[in-house]
N, C-alpha and C positions, 0 to 999 in steps of 0.2 A: 248854692249847693248846700246840702244838709249832711252832716257827719254824725253818726251815732257811735260814741266811744266810751269807754269806762274800763274799770279794773275788775276782773272776775276771777273767782278761784277755779282751779282745775286739779282734780285728784287723779294721781296715776299710781299704778302698781309698780313698785321698785324690783321686788323680787317675786318671781313666778312660782317659787316653791311654797306651797301652802303649809301651814302649821295647825296643830290641834288647838281649837278654841277651848279654854277652860270653863266657859259657861255652858255651851251646848254640846261640846264634845266632837263636833264635826271637824273635819280637816278642811277648814274654809278661811283660816286667819292669814292675811297677806300683809307684807311690809308695803306701806303706802306712803305717799308724800303729797300735800296739797301746796301747790304753787299759785301765786297770783300773777295774772297776765294782763298787759294793756291790751284790749280788744277794740277792733274797728269793725263795725257792722257784725258784731257778735262772733268774730273770727279772732283768736288769740294771735297777737303780733309778737310782742316783746315780753319776756319774763321779767316782771318787776321785783318780785320777792320769791325766794326759794323756801319753802316750808321744811319743817323738821320731820324726819321720818318716824312713823308710828305703825303699830300692828293693829288691824282691824278685821273683825270677823264679817265675811260676806253674808253669812246666814242670820245671825242675830244682831248684826251692826253695832257691836260693841267694841270699844278701843281698849288696848291694854292699860292705858291710864285709868280707864273707868273700872277695870278689873281690880286694879291694885288699890284704888280708894274704897271700893266697895267691900273688899275682903281683908283690908289691913286691921280692922277693929273686930273685936269679938272676945268672948270669954276666954281666959287663958287655959282653963282646964280642957277646952275642946281643941287645943292646938297640938299638931303633930308636925315634925320637920319633914320636908320634901326630901326624897331619897337622891335626887339629882342635884339641886342647887341649896338644899339646907334651910330655906325660908320656911316660916311657920304656916301651916295650912289648918283650916278648920276641919274637923273630922267629917267624913261624908263626901269630901271633894274627890272627884274622879281624876281630875288633872290639876296641876299646879298653875295658878293664875300669873306667876312670874316668869316660869320658863316653858310652860306648855306641855311638859312631860307627864306621863301617868304618875298619880300620887302613890 
Protein backbone atom coordinates (compact mmCIF):
# COMPACT_ATOMS: atom_id res chain seq x y z
CA UNK A 1 0.00 0.00 0.00
CA UNK A 2 1.30 3.48 -0.89
CA UNK A 3 0.51 6.60 1.16
CA UNK A 4 1.10 10.14 -0.01
CA UNK A 5 1.32 12.39 3.05
CA UNK A 6 2.91 15.70 3.96
CA UNK A 7 2.37 19.09 5.52
CA UNK A 8 1.00 21.83 3.33
CA UNK A 9 -0.23 25.41 3.93
CA UNK A 10 -3.81 26.51 3.49
CA UNK A 11 -4.77 30.21 3.50
CA UNK A 12 -8.27 31.12 4.65
CA UNK A 13 -10.12 34.43 4.91
CA UNK A 14 -10.94 35.16 8.57
CA UNK A 15 -13.06 38.30 8.16
CA UNK A 16 -15.29 38.68 5.09
CA UNK A 17 -15.46 42.51 5.39
CA UNK A 18 -13.00 44.00 2.88
CA UNK A 19 -10.79 46.97 3.72
CA UNK A 20 -9.25 49.64 1.51
CA UNK A 21 -5.81 48.71 0.16
CA UNK A 22 -3.34 51.57 0.70
CA UNK A 23 -1.43 50.65 -2.47
CA UNK A 24 -4.06 50.16 -5.18
CA UNK A 25 -6.96 51.95 -3.42
CA UNK A 26 -9.45 49.14 -4.06
CA UNK A 27 -11.64 47.68 -1.33
CA UNK A 28 -10.08 44.21 -1.64
CA UNK A 29 -7.89 43.78 1.49
CA UNK A 30 -9.03 40.93 3.78
CA UNK A 31 -7.92 39.45 7.10
CA UNK A 32 -6.38 36.07 6.30
CA UNK A 33 -4.48 33.33 8.09
CA UNK A 34 -2.19 30.60 6.73
CA UNK A 35 -2.50 27.35 8.67
CA UNK A 36 -0.42 24.22 8.09
CA UNK A 37 -2.21 20.88 7.77
CA UNK A 38 -1.13 17.27 7.71
CA UNK A 39 -2.40 16.03 4.37
CA UNK A 40 -3.14 12.52 3.20
CA UNK A 41 -3.53 12.10 -0.56
CA UNK A 42 -3.59 15.93 -0.85
CA UNK A 43 -6.60 16.21 1.51
CA UNK A 44 -6.07 18.32 4.67
CA UNK A 45 -6.69 16.07 7.68
CA UNK A 46 -5.26 17.64 10.87
CA UNK A 47 -4.24 21.24 11.58
CA UNK A 48 -0.59 21.08 12.69
CA UNK A 49 0.14 24.79 13.15
CA UNK A 50 -2.15 27.81 13.24
CA UNK A 51 -0.71 30.88 11.55
CA UNK A 52 -0.81 34.53 12.60
CA UNK A 53 -3.58 36.69 11.07
CA UNK A 54 -2.55 39.24 8.45
CA UNK A 55 -4.21 41.62 6.00
CA UNK A 56 -3.63 40.98 2.30
CA UNK A 57 -5.04 42.67 -0.79
CA UNK A 58 -6.70 40.35 -3.32
CA UNK A 59 -5.94 42.75 -6.17
CA UNK A 60 -2.25 43.66 -5.79
CA UNK A 61 -1.43 40.68 -3.50
CA UNK A 62 0.51 42.77 -0.96
CA UNK A 63 0.26 42.22 2.80
CA UNK A 64 0.14 44.96 5.46
CA UNK A 65 3.61 43.91 6.66
CA UNK A 66 4.93 44.71 3.17
CA UNK A 67 3.09 48.06 3.21
CA UNK A 68 4.65 49.08 6.52
CA UNK A 69 8.23 48.17 5.59
CA UNK A 70 7.92 49.81 2.19
CA UNK A 71 6.57 53.06 3.59
CA UNK A 72 8.36 53.40 6.95
CA UNK A 73 11.38 55.09 5.39
CA UNK A 74 11.50 58.34 3.47
CA UNK A 75 12.51 61.99 3.79
CA UNK A 76 11.09 63.62 6.91
CA UNK A 77 10.02 66.82 5.12
CA UNK A 78 7.53 64.81 3.03
CA UNK A 79 5.78 63.31 6.08
CA UNK A 80 2.27 64.32 7.19
CA UNK A 81 0.28 62.67 10.02
CA UNK A 82 -2.72 60.48 9.25
CA UNK A 83 -6.00 62.09 10.34
CA UNK A 84 -7.24 58.83 11.83
CA UNK A 85 -4.28 57.03 13.46
CA UNK A 86 -1.67 59.83 13.58
CA UNK A 87 1.17 57.80 12.00
CA UNK A 88 3.46 59.55 9.51
CA UNK A 89 2.51 59.37 5.83
CA UNK A 90 4.47 60.45 2.81
CA UNK A 91 2.78 63.22 0.82
CA UNK A 92 0.74 61.96 -2.09
CA UNK A 93 -0.67 58.91 -0.28
CA UNK A 94 -4.37 58.47 -0.91
CA UNK A 95 -4.75 55.94 1.93
CA UNK A 96 -2.88 55.26 5.17
CA UNK A 97 -0.82 52.02 4.97
CA UNK A 98 -1.30 51.51 8.73
CA UNK A 99 -5.05 51.89 9.24
CA UNK A 100 -6.32 51.86 5.62
CA UNK A 101 -8.37 55.05 5.96
CA UNK A 102 -8.25 57.96 3.48
CA UNK A 103 -5.21 60.19 4.14
